[in-house]
N, C-alpha and C positions, 0 to 999 in steps of 0.2 A: 434263174428260179422265177418260176410266173407271179405275176402281185396279185395277192390277195384279191379277192372281188369285192371285199367290201372294211377296205382297211380304215380303219379309223371311226367309221359310221358307228351312228348309237340306232340300237335295235329293242324292239320291246314287244314280248310275246305274252299274250295272254293264254290262260291254260299249259302253261310253261313248267307246271311239276312234276311232268309224266310224259309219256308215250311221245307224241310226234313233236310237242311243245320242248319237252328237253332235250332232245335228240334236235331240234332245230336250234335250240341252244347252243349246243354245242358245236352244229355246222357252222354254224354266224360265228362265231368264235376261230375256229379254225382258220376260217378269210377272214380275220384280223378286226371284228366289229367287235364292240363292248355289247354287252347283250344284260337288258333288265328282263327279268321273267315275271309274271303275274297268277295268283291262283288265291285258294281259301285255305293251304296247308303250308305255313310260313315254313317249318322245317325242311319240308321235300323243297322248298323254293331256296333253300341256302346250300342246299346241298348241291340244286344244280348251279348256282352261283359261283360255290369253292370249286365246282369244274370249269367253268369257264375261267376263272382266274387262275387254272392250273394252267392253263394255254398261255396267256401270257397275256391276253386284254382282260378288260375289267369286270367283273359280274356283278348284278343288285339283284336284289331279292326284293320284290313289294307287291306285300299282301293285297288283294284286291279280288270283289266279288262281282263280274259283270251283270248280277240283277241289280246291282244299286249304282245308280249314277251318279252318284256322288263320289262311290267311293273309285270308280273309274277316274272321272274328274282327277280327283287328288293322285290316281297312279300316274297319269300322264304328267301332273307336274312335280312329281319326286320324277320321274323317268329324267324330265329335260333339266331340271335344278340339278341334278347328277350329272349327266350327260354334256348339257348345253345346247342340247339340237335332240332332233329324234327325224334320223333317218328310213327307218323302217319301222312298219308298226304290223303286225300279225295279231288278226284277231282267229284267235285257236281253240279257246273258250268253248266246250262241246259238250253233251250226253244225247244217249238214247234212252227216249220211251219205247217200252214196248207192249205189241198185245194187237188185237183184233180192235177195230175204229170202234166197234158197237158194245164192247169189253171198257174204253178208256174214261174217264169223266171229264168232265170239262177240267176239272184241276190237272189231270195229267197234261190235258195239252197248253195251258199255262205254264206250268213248269218249263217244257218242252220248249215254246215261244219267250221263255222270261232268257230262256242262256242262250239257245243258239241262234233266234233271232234280235230280239230285242239287246241282250249283252253286244252282239255283234253291233250292232246300233250305233248303239252309246261309246262304243272302240270306236269305231268309225268318225263319230261326231268330235267326239274329245281330241282323238288324233292329227285331223286333217291341219288345223290350224299350223301344227307344227310341222308337219310333212307340207304344206307348203311353202313354208319358208325355206326348207330345203329342198323339194325338189325331188322328194321320198318317194317311198313306194310302201303301196297297203296291200296283202294280204288277206286274204280271205280262206279260212279252211274249211270249204264245203265238203262236196262228197260227189262219188260216182252215184248215189241216190237221189242227187237232185236230177238227176236223168232216166233214172230207171225207175219204175214202183217193185216194193216186193213184198210179201203177206207177211200181217203183223210187225209191219212197221211205217205205217200210217202217218204217226204224228212225227217221227223223225223224216220221214220223207218229206214232207209238208215243207217242214222248217228247212231243209234244204233246198226244196227246190224256190222257198222266198227268198232265201241266201241268195242263191244265182242269180232271181230276177232284179235283186238290189245291186249286187255286184255288178253286171252286165248294164243296167243302168247308172250305176255309179261309174264307172267307166267311159261313159260318154259324156257326161258331164263335167269329165274331170279332164274330157279330152284337151289339148292345147293347154294345161295350167303348170307341166311339168311335173305333174305329181299322176303315179301309174297304179291301176288296181289290178291286181292278179287274183282271179280263182283257183284254188287248188282243190283238186279231184282226186282223192284219193280211192281205191278200192279197199282190198283188205290190209289192215298194216294191226302190226300186235301193237296195243295200246293194254290200256283201264275202262277205254268206252262200255267192253262186255262184264265189268265186274260193280256199277252204279245201274243201282235197280233206279225204277220209275219214278221215285221221290227224289233221286242226286244222290243219294248215298250208298257209299261204294261198300262191296260184299265181294271179298276177293277169295270165298269159294264157291263165287258164281261161274259156271263152266262156259270155257269159249267155245260155242258148238259149231265155227265158222270152220271152210276146209284147211286144214295145217299146211298142206302143200300150196296154197293160193296165199297163204302170209305175208307179207314184207316185214323185215324190219325197219324198225321205227327209225335206224340210222340209215338204211338205205330209202327210207321216203323224204329223210329231210334232207338228204344230200339234193335229189331231183328238186326239191323244193325250193331249197335257196336258189340253185341254179336256173330254174324259172322266174323266181323273183327277181335277180339280174338282169335277165332279157325282159323283164318288162311283159312278160306272155298276158292277154287277156284272160286265158281259159288254160287249164295245165290238169292231162289226166294221164292218171299216170295207177301205174302197175297191167300186165297185158291183159285180165281176164275183166279188171279193170274199164279199159279200153273198148274190149271186146260189150261188156254190159252196156255201156255207154252208149255205142254206137248202132246196137239193137236197140233202145230206147228210144232214142233220137228218132232213127230212119225207118225202123223197123218195127212200130209198135205192136202190131197181131202179134211177131214171132215172140217179143218180148212176155209178150200178155200168155203165150200157147206154155211158155219154161216156164213161168211163174206158176201155174196152175198147175202144171204134169206131177203127176204122184203126191198131190196133196191132202192124200185121205179123206177128200169130199166125194168118196163115191157114193155113201148113205146116201147127203145131200143130191150127188146127181140124179140118183135112183129115185127119189121124192118127187125132184122135178119132172121127171119121163112119168111119171104113175098120172102126173096133174094132165 
């Protein structure tokens, strides 16, 4: 029987109460890790921690709001106190502000960046000292959206472009330190992200308009993410459509533009432009 990939290692995951974060917690636990999950909803975190305990490793629920730097610092202290170390930190907390750029307020943009960018930076800054001691692994949950833009997702796309730049730079700065930085780029994955509105509030009645046939389960996504982190990959893109979107976004931007503007219902606007 193969040795578990993360046997007796300590893992901390932000946004760990649902979706990919919760699935990651169980995937790490099945590979022998003790896992702490953070987020704002204690009840959900405790459910995940109990599921981790059921695998035979130790689960820990730590309430944390990544938009509050002191909260993040306290979470790291709690995790390292409980486990005695930190081997893996995954900055997974995030949500998506949607809407045309001209319709979004500056407050919408601030909320988006406070969580997806500054929340990740806070996670990075407070986790790194412990990761340096363990020669550990840092994972940043980015997105295929960091490589290809789409309409009505300007704020989210910009936040993920920023996070990708941070991760790429960090990988260079950490070279030779023993700490790796892995950017994880999922395509469509089942999660609660579509249920969260622009204010960051969850509404379970919000419909998921993504193509159902292209959506991966959170469990499948977590499984490949854990392996990518174990291999210390710098960037890992997954789902078939995600890889395709990332490729054309990076290498064929003209094609990406045509794909995204096709059948957008802008015919009236185009007719007005032609008339001018």
